[in-house]
C-alpha positions in Angstrom: 74.5 183.6 -290.9 72.6 181.1 -293.0 73.1 177.4 -292.6 73.2 175.6 -296.0 71.9 172.1 -296.3 72.7 169.7 -299.2 69.3 168.9 -300.9 70.6 165.5 -302.0 71.3 164.5 -298.3 68.0 165.7 -296.8 66.7 162.1 -296.9 69.3 161.3 -294.3 67.9 164.0 -292.0 64.4 162.7 -292.5 65.4 159.1 -291.7 67.4 160.2 -288.6 64.5 162.3 -287.3 62.0 159.5 -288.0 64.1 157.0 -286.1 64.1 159.4 -283.1 60.3 159.7 -283.3 59.9 155.9 -283.4 62.1 155.3 -280.4 60.5 158.2 -278.5 57.1 156.8 -279.3 57.8 153.6 -277.2 60.0 155.3 -274.6 57.3 156.5 -272.2 55.7 153.0 -272.2 58.9 151.2 -271.4 59.7 153.8 -268.7 56.2 153.3 -267.1 56.8 149.5 -267.0 60.3 149.9 -265.4 58.9 152.4 -262.8 57.1 149.4 -261.2 60.4 148.5 -259.7 62.9 151.3 -260.2 62.8 155.0 -259.0 62.7 157.7 -261.7 66.2 159.1 -261.0 67.8 155.6 -261.1 66.2 155.0 -264.5 67.5 158.3 -265.8 71.0 157.6 -264.4 71.1 154.1 -265.9 69.9 155.4 -269.3 72.8 157.9 -269.4 75.3 155.4 -268.2 74.5 152.8 -270.8 74.5 155.5 -273.6 77.8 157.0 -272.4 79.6 153.6 -272.1 78.5 152.6 -275.6 79.5 155.9 -277.2 82.8 156.2 -275.3 83.7 152.6 -276.3 83.0 153.4 -279.9 85.3 156.4 -279.9 87.9 154.6 -277.9 88.0 151.9 -280.6 87.4 154.0 -283.7 88.2 157.7 -283.2 90.2 158.4 -280.0 91.1 162.1 -280.9 87.4 163.0 -280.5 87.5 161.9 -276.8 89.6 165.1 -276.2 86.3 167.0 -275.7 85.9 165.4 -272.3 89.0 167.3 -271.1 87.8 170.8 -272.1 84.0 170.6 -272.9 82.5 173.8 -274.4 80.4 175.8 -271.9 77.3 175.8 -274.0 77.3 172.0 -274.3 77.6 171.7 -270.5 74.5 173.9 -270.2 72.8 171.7 -272.7 73.7 168.6 -270.7 72.3 170.1 -267.6 69.1 171.1 -269.5 68.7 167.6 -270.8 69.2 166.1 -267.3 66.3 168.2 -266.1 64.3 167.1 -269.1 65.0 163.4 -268.4 64.2 163.6 -264.7 61.1 165.7 -265.3 59.8 163.3 -268.0 60.4 160.2 -265.9 58.6 161.8 -262.9 55.8 162.9 -265.2 55.3 159.4 -266.6 55.4 158.0 -263.0 52.7 160.4 -261.7 50.5 160.4 -264.8 50.7 158.0 -267.8 52.7 157.5 -271.0 50.1 159.2 -273.2 49.7 162.2 -270.8 53.5 162.5 -270.8 53.7 162.5 -274.6 51.0 165.2 -275.0 52.4 167.7 -272.5 56.0 167.2 -273.6 54.9 168.6 -277.0 55.2 172.0 -275.3 58.9 171.6 -276.0 58.8 171.8 -279.8 56.2 174.6 -279.6 58.5 176.5 -277.2 61.4 175.9 -279.5 59.5 177.7 -282.3 58.8 180.6 -279.8 62.6 180.9 -279.1 63.2 181.4 -282.9 60.5 184.1 -283.0 61.5 185.9 -279.8 65.3 185.6 -279.8 66.2 185.2 -283.4 63.5 187.6 -284.7 62.0 185.0 -287.0 58.7 186.0 -288.7 55.6 184.5 -287.2 53.0 183.5 -289.9 49.3 183.4 -289.6 49.5 179.6 -289.7 51.9 179.5 -286.8 49.7 181.8 -284.7 46.7 179.6 -285.5 48.9 176.6 -284.5 49.6 178.1 -281.1 45.9 178.7 -280.5 45.0 175.1 -281.6 47.7 173.6 -279.4 46.6 175.7 -276.4 43.0 174.7 -276.8 44.0 171.1 -277.1 46.1 171.1 -274.0 43.3 172.8 -272.1 40.7 170.2 -273.3 43.0 167.3 -272.7 44.0 168.5 -269.2 40.5 169.2 -268.0 39.1 165.9 -269.3 41.9 163.9 -267.8 41.6 165.7 -264.5 37.8 165.1 -264.4 38.3 161.3 -264.7 40.9 160.8 -262.1 38.6 160.2 -259.1 40.6 161.6 -256.3 44.1 161.6 -257.8 43.9 165.2 -258.9 46.9 166.5 -256.9 49.1 163.7 -258.1 48.1 164.4 -261.7 48.7 168.1 -261.4 52.2 167.5 -259.9 53.0 165.1 -262.8 51.9 167.7 -265.4 54.1 170.3 -263.7 57.1 167.9 -264.0 56.3 167.5 -267.7 56.0 171.2 -268.4 59.4 171.7 -266.7 60.8 168.9 -268.8 59.5 170.4 -272.0 61.0 173.8 -271.3 64.4 172.1 -270.4 64.3 170.3 -273.7 63.8 173.5 -275.6 67.0 174.8 -274.0 68.9 171.6 -274.9 67.7 171.6 -278.5 68.5 175.3 -279.0 72.1 174.8 -277.8 72.6 171.5 -279.5 71.6 172.9 -282.9 74.1 175.7 -282.5 77.0 173.5 -281.3 76.5 170.8 -283.9 77.7 173.3 -286.6 81.1 173.4 -284.9 81.6 169.9 -283.4 80.9 166.3 -284.4 77.3 165.5 -283.2 78.3 162.3 -281.4 81.3 164.0 -279.9 79.0 166.5 -278.2 76.9 163.5 -276.9 79.9 162.4 -274.9 79.3 165.4 -272.7 75.5 165.2 -273.0 75.5 161.7 -271.8 78.5 161.8 -269.4 77.9 164.9 -267.3 74.4 163.8 -266.0 76.0 160.5 -264.7 78.0 162.7 -262.2 75.1 165.1 -261.5 72.7 162.3 -260.6 75.2 160.0 -258.8 74.3 161.2 -255.2 70.7 159.9 -255.7 71.5 156.4 -256.9 71.3 153.5 -254.5 73.6 150.9 -255.9 72.6 148.3 -253.3 69.2 148.0 -255.0 70.8 146.7 -258.2 71.4 143.3 -256.7 67.6 142.8 -256.5 66.9 143.5 -260.1 65.5 140.5 -262.1 66.9 139.5 -265.5 63.8 141.0 -267.2 64.4 144.3 -265.4 68.0 144.5 -266.5 66.8 143.9 -270.1 64.4 146.8 -269.7 67.0 149.2 -268.3 69.5 148.2 -271.0 66.9 148.8 -273.7 66.2 152.3 -272.2 69.9 153.1 -272.4 70.1 151.9 -276.0 66.9 153.9 -276.7 68.7 157.0 -275.4 71.9 156.7 -277.5 69.9 155.8 -280.7 67.2 158.5 -280.3 69.5 161.3 -279.3 72.3 160.2 -281.6 69.9 160.3 -284.6 68.5 163.6 -283.4 72.0 165.1 -283.3 72.8 163.8 -286.8 69.5 165.0 -288.2 70.4 168.6 -287.3 73.3 168.3 -289.8 71.0 167.6 -292.8 67.7 169.4 -292.4 66.3 172.5 -290.7 65.3 172.3 -287.0 61.6 173.1 -287.8 61.4 170.1 -290.2 62.9 167.9 -287.5 60.4 169.2 -285.0 57.5 168.3 -287.4 58.6 164.7 -287.6 59.3 164.2 -283.9 56.1 165.9 -282.9 54.2 163.0 -284.5 55.7 160.4 -282.1 52.8 160.6 -279.6 50.6 158.8 -282.2 52.8 155.7 -281.7 52.3 156.0 -277.9 48.6 156.5 -278.2 48.0 153.5 -280.5 50.2 151.2 -278.5 48.7 152.2 -275.1 45.2 151.9 -276.6 46.0 148.3 -277.4 47.6 147.5 -274.1 44.7 149.1 -272.1 42.3 146.7 -273.7 44.4 143.7 -272.5 44.2 144.4 -268.8 47.9 143.6 -268.2 49.2 143.5 -264.7 52.6 145.1 -265.5 51.2 148.3 -267.0 48.1 150.3 -265.9 45.6 151.0 -268.6 44.6 154.6 -269.5 41.2 156.3 -269.5 40.8 158.1 -272.8 37.4 159.7 -273.5 36.4 161.2 -276.8 37.3 164.6 -275.4 40.8 163.4 -274.3 41.4 162.0 -277.8 40.2 165.2 -279.4 42.4 167.3 -277.2 45.4 165.2 -278.0 44.8 165.5 -281.7 44.4 169.2 -281.4 47.8 169.4 -279.5 49.6 167.4 -282.1 48.0 169.3 -285.0 48.7 172.6 -283.4 52.3 171.7 -282.8 52.8 170.6 -286.4 51.3 173.9 -287.6 53.7 175.8 -285.3 56.9 174.1 -286.4 56.0 173.5 -290.1 58.5 175.3 -292.3 57.5 178.2 -294.6 57.3 177.7 -298.4 60.0 180.2 -298.9 63.7 179.4 -298.2 64.3 179.3 -294.4 67.3 181.1 -293.0 68.6 179.7 -289.7 70.4 182.3 -287.5 73.6 181.2 -285.9 
């Protein structure tokens, strides 16, 4: 079944996806800063909690009937919520064990894998350009990984563990995005996010040490609240974007978000700041990163002919 999009409203999809890319571009950096004082699981739990409270409060004040989804959530969105929980935890641990730029490069496996899902499960045609994109991205990941590993000076095991966390996070994101795209055709996008944000709060609760909250400084509370707001804005906009433009166009836009991270981290690394560790980026690392981003864009770039999205 084809999904029809109103051409006059495509600009909304582009703006929503661009907002997601912008917020994700800074996300890994702020997570890295917060990890100086807060464990990865607590950061993830707090992000979900802030996002859920804000969204629940909005529906409570403006549209209470949509809260009914909490009583009987669709099975697919429960699976999507579990997938995104794995993504969040994997990404936070990956940032913790590597760096923001490393995390942003390896998480690009997610959009690439999403394209593979369309080819394998929905029998979408693979173009020569897409095949070339897979090869370019693979070469870039290999170059980036080997160069970063060579410059770690004894921290190889930690780095490899971090990369494995990020790969797991990328695959989990693919599962979430596939299910979210399907469900958003039947339910209000933000209504689905009530489950997406709410269920992980319960899943992660056993690993949260509430006694540590009393030691948080005002600045740390600001960081955690920002991460929560980042969550609801980024994923809220992503869910809305699926209503207006095709998934592959969204993937192209959000695939460019590592550029924001790279530029910002390059500036911060030259400042020798105490609250965030600088990154070592050789010419080979930069070349590998550019190959990954370019390959990912080639993979998810839509065809010139009209695209049909299977449902």
